[in-house]
PATIVO-734492 format. One line per 8 residues: number of its first residue (from 0); for each residue x, y, z of C-alpha. Coordinates in steps of 0.5 Angstrom, whole numbers. Layout:
BEGIN
NUM) X,Y,Z; ...
END
This chain:
BEGIN
0) 0,0,0; 6,5,2; 9,4,-5; 3,5,-9; 2,12,-6; 10,13,-7; 9,12,-14; 3,16,-15
8) 6,22,-11; 10,26,-17; 4,24,-22; -1,27,-17; 3,34,-16; 4,34,-24; -4,33,-25; -5,39,-19
16) 0,43,-23; -3,42,-30; -10,43,-27; -8,50,-24; -5,52,-31; -11,50,-34; -15,54,-29; -10,60,-30
24) -12,59,-38; -19,60,-37; -18,66,-33; -14,69,-38; -18,67,-44; -25,69,-42; -23,75,-37; -27,72,-31
32) -27,76,-25; -22,72,-21; -27,72,-15; -33,70,-19; -29,64,-22; -26,62,-15; -33,62,-12; -35,58,-18
40) -30,53,-17; -31,52,-9; -38,50,-10; -41,43,-11; -48,45,-15; -51,50,-19; -56,52,-14; -50,53,-9
48) -46,58,-15; -53,61,-16; -54,63,-9; -47,65,-8; -48,70,-14; -54,73,-11; -52,74,-4; -46,77,-7
56) -49,82,-12; -56,83,-9; -53,90,-6; -50,92,-12; -57,91,-16; -60,95,-10; -55,101,-11; -56,101,-18
64) -63,101,-18; -63,107,-13; -58,111,-17; -62,110,-23; -69,112,-20; -65,119,-17; -62,120,-25; -69,119,-27
72) -72,124,-23; -67,129,-24; -68,128,-32; -76,129,-30; -74,135,-27; -70,138,-32; -72,145,-35; -69,150,-40
80) -66,156,-36; -68,163,-38; -63,165,-43; -60,158,-43; -57,156,-50; -60,150,-53; -53,147,-54; -52,148,-46
88) -59,145,-44; -58,139,-49; -51,138,-46; -54,138,-39; -59,133,-41; -54,128,-44; -50,128,-38; -56,125,-34
96) -58,120,-40; -50,118,-40; -50,116,-33; -56,112,-34
END
């Protein structure tokens, strides 16, 4: 039994190195956010991956939704000022739209 493990030891190390190399290639090829890929690799099932991603990004979604609502109200309240050039009004309008 001991000799079996001794014979496979170097091969296991080579397999681990090859696996790490392939993971690095995946990260580079698909431009994954490293934390996302690491989260995916640590989970056992698709359900666990999905739950983890929902928890991670739920706060971000809420913040973006709130920011969008604020920008929307700014856009709705936007009025041309007295004596303002159309190009200036258009510029202010586009600044808000581009933030959306």
